[in-house]
C-alpha positions, -999 to +999 in steps of 0.1 A: +000+000+000+009+036-005+006+062+023-027+074+009-040+038+006-030+032+042-050+062+053-080+049+033-075+014+047-074+027+083-106+046+078-124+016+062-113-006+091-125+019+117-090+021+132-088+043+162-051+036+171-019+032+152+007+008+166+043+013+153+066-017+157+103-023+152+128-050+161+154-044+187+190-056+184+187-090+201+155-097+181+124-088+202+095-067+187+090-033+203+060-010+199+043+022+209+008+035+199-006+069+188-042+079+182-053+077+146-054+115+145-016+115+148-012+097+114-012+116+082+008+116+050+037+135+065+044+108+091+056+085+063+084+109+057+089+126+091+084+095+113+080+094+150+106+103+176+117+079+205+145+073+229+171+051+213+191+047+245+163+026+260+165+000+233+190-028+239+223-025+220+214+009+205+223+045+213+242+060+243+221+082+266+240+114+254+229+107+217+195+090+222+171+107+198+160+084+170+132+083+144+110+054+134+095+058+099+065+036+092+066+014+061+032+017+044+036-017+027+035-034+061+001-021+072-022-046+088-050-046+115-040-062+148-060-094+155-058-091+193-064-056+206-099-047+218-098-013+200-093-014+162-056-009+157-036-003+126-001-019+128+029-008+107+065-019+109+090+010+109+125+017+097+149+034+121+167+066+109+190+092+124+170+124+131+198+146+119+213+129+089+182+110+079+204+080+072+191+045+080+204+032+113+231+006+109+219-014+140+183-016+129+180-053+120+154-046+093+178-022+077+203-050+075+178-072+057+169-043+033+206-038+025+211-076+020+184-076-008+201-046-024+235-063-022+222-095-039+210-075-069+243-056-071+263-088-074+247-098-107+242-133-094+204-129-090+177-105-079+157-125-053+165-145-023+137-167-010+136-179+026+115-206+042+120-211+080+105-241+099+103-225+134+096-251+161+083-240+195+068-254+228+033-248+242+034-250+280+006-247+306+029-232+333+064-218+336+081-205+368+117-193+371+139-171+393+175-164+399+190-144+428+222-143+448+213-173+469+190-194+446+181-203+411+154-225+396+130-231+367+100-254+363+079-259+333+048-280+330+024-293+304-007-314+305+011-334+278+043-339+298+052-375+300+063-369+336+026-363+345+013-398+338+012-404+375-003-371+386-037-368+401-055-347+375-091-357+386-091-377+364-058-383+347-067-396+312-032-408+304-027-397+268+007-380+270+034-383+244+065-403+255+099-387+252+108-384+215+074-398+204+054-367+198+057-366+160+023-368+144+001-386+169-036-380+164-058-366+193-063-372+222-025-378+225-021-346+205-041-323+227-033-291+209-048-295+174-074-268+179-049-244+194-024-248+166-053-244+140-063-212+157-027-200+154-026-211+118-059-194+108-049-162+126-017-161+106-036-167+074-060-138+082-029-116+083-020-127+047+008-151+059+007-182+037+009-214+058+018-248+045+011-271+075+009-273+113+016-304+134+029-317+167+066-321+169+089-348+183+092-338+220+068-345+248+050-316+265+036-297+236+064-292+210+049-279+178+056-266+143+038-243+119+054-238+085+052-206+066+054-207+028+087-192+015+089-155+009+115-129-001+142-122+026+128-090+040+092-101+038+101-133+057+119-112+084+086-092+089+066-124+088+087-142+115+081-112+138+044-115+132+046-153+136+061-151+171+037-124+181+006-143+169+016-176+185+024-161+219-009-141+219-031-170+207-016-192+234-020-164+260-057-159+254-061-197+258-042-196+291-012-213+276+024-200+270+046-203+240+084-203+240+110-202+212+138-212+236+158-239+217+162-263+247+137-259+275+134-296+283+162-319+294+166-353+276+142-345+248+143-328+214+150-291+212+134-266+189+153-258+157+145-235+127+155-254+096+160-226+071+154-231+034+172-207+010+172-203-028+184-176-052+165-166-083+171-143-113+137-132-126+117-164-130+148-186-132+157-207-102+195-206-098+199-237-077+185-263-101+210-282-123+227-315-130+250-318-100+244-339-069+207-339-058+197-321-089+214-289-078+234-264-098+271-256-095+261-223-079+241-242-053+271-264-045+293-234-041+266-218-019+267-249+003+304-246+005+300-210+017+276-220+045+299-249+056+330-227+056+313-199+076+291-221+098+309-213+131+306-176+127+271-179+113+260-196+145+268-165+165+238-150+146+216-180+137+220-196+172+225-165+193+217-177+229+236-197+254+206-220+255+211-227+217+241-248+225+221-271+249+205-282+216+237-282+195+254-311+212+274-337+191+259-372+191+223-361+199+194-350+176+207-317+164+226-314+131+259-301+142+282-320+118+294-299+089+282-320+060+255-320+033+233-346+019+200-353+001+174-367+024+199-373+053+185-353+083+217-359+104+237-334+082+239-297+088+227-291+052+200-311+036+188-310+000+151-317+002+139-343-023+101-339-020+099-326-056+120-328-087+107-295-100+136-270-107+116-244-088+117-265-056+155-268-055+169-252-024+194-255+004+181-264+038+204-252+066+194-272+097+215-257+124+197-224+131+171-221+159+141-198+164+157-177+192+175-157+164+167-123+150+152-133+117+163-102+098+199-107+108+200-145+105+184-147+070+208-119+058+238-137+072+229-170+057+225-154+023+258-136+026+275-169+033+259-184+002+269-155-020+305-157-006+306-194-015+294-187-051+318-157-056+348-177-043+337-211-058+340-228-024+340-266-029+317-283-003+335-316-007+317-349-011+281-355+002+275-376+033+247-400+028+255-423+057+239-418+092+265-395+106+258-406+142+268-442+133+301-433+117+333-447+132+353-422+153+381-419+126+356-408+099+337-385+123+370-368+133+375-356+097+342-338+097+339-303+112+312-294+138+293-264+148+305-244+178+299-259+213+290-227+230+279-191+223+313-180+234+330-202+207+306-189+181+313-152+190+350-159+189+345-173+154+325-143+143+353-120+156+377-138+133+355-145+103+331-117+093+346-101+062+319-119+041+292-101+061+307-067+055+303-069+017+280-042+004+279-026+038+251-051+047+266-057+082+289-030+094+319-033+116+300-014+143+272-040+141+296-069+144+315-053+173+283-044+192+268-078+187+298-095+201+301-070+230+264-072+238+262-110+238+293-113+258+284-088+285+247-096+288+245-133+282+279-152+281+294-136+312+263-137+334+260-174+327+296-179+336+293-162+369+263-180+383+264-214+400+242-240+381+216-259+401+230-292+388+264-283+403+250-287+437+239-322+428+274-330+415+296-312+440+279-301+473+293-330+493+329-326+481 
């Protein structure tokens, strides 16, 4: 929509409030609201002022003034507020220079799309994430100087088979047996359908919804692929919708990668393909029906995987999932159909349009704008430098003998390792000014100061079990 079309749309919908949203540096949607009388054509140029020093990882307090300029193409009506509310996603700009703000994640995605076109390799990057999540009935946690705990619960939790539920009806998925059971074992069909239909009402195309592998309400809803920036916007809406649908049903949704011990974590297998006009660039006569460019793109992801993980797996909790020998694809290999490899080449269709790379390491705790941009930059770097991905790995990697496994690289074992890799390997991200040095430095500093170091300093509850009687 154009600004004038947005104003007409708001009037037709009876909007009384305008909600402006943007993504903070770590990847959480922020918002503020103004009455509809405060929206006119000038706001699409002048924007709205706010305090950038109060947003995580952004401005210092002595240079705090920022502007958010609403993007008229993102206008939608909020499906949850009682008062009719028009929502627009904004772009962050400097109030003096009017330059786009380098630490605005959406700006990074915008620049990534511009950079792809400038390379001459193609003009469109399609992204399709499979964001898994958990639906819980209760969550409690706290951490202080003298204690720390968490407790999650779900009516589906296999640990509740013996609980007095007045009555306990017993249909609870066992550990690692939650994939595709029908109701009543799958107790959340209607809830996921409500989530799915709410997303569809917002114009977000959905391919499927289903229960996932873990006990205690693990789920997946798959969005149909979209262009990089569009999918960044959609992932923000996706998380917002799922959390709010769950909340109004007295449930809670988390995108933490590993909330449950000894069961599957939540990944976000991310599909990527490059196109030039109506020509898919990843279809060809190489392994798995892929093109030479696709093979080089795979090489780029494998080469840069360790530094990529600092952005695609950006939490300390991410590495509770990325543990060698368990369910997560940490081994740096590629294969068709083999889900134990970090990169899979889906074989559901032989159509050239369906040829894509599936990067299986990322998880949904990431900032979508930044993660999708970084993956694309690694693919482009692989193509530009003709990086050979080596031979495919069609065996079950987890059954390989130690001598073969030792030859294969693995993803980092901790956020600290990933950040160290990013510090050493980020030149590919700086191309086209997509990521700036300032963004890389602030990302490393912020994650180290606010996440890595606080986790290092705190005793872990399990340490008392292991060491208290020493």
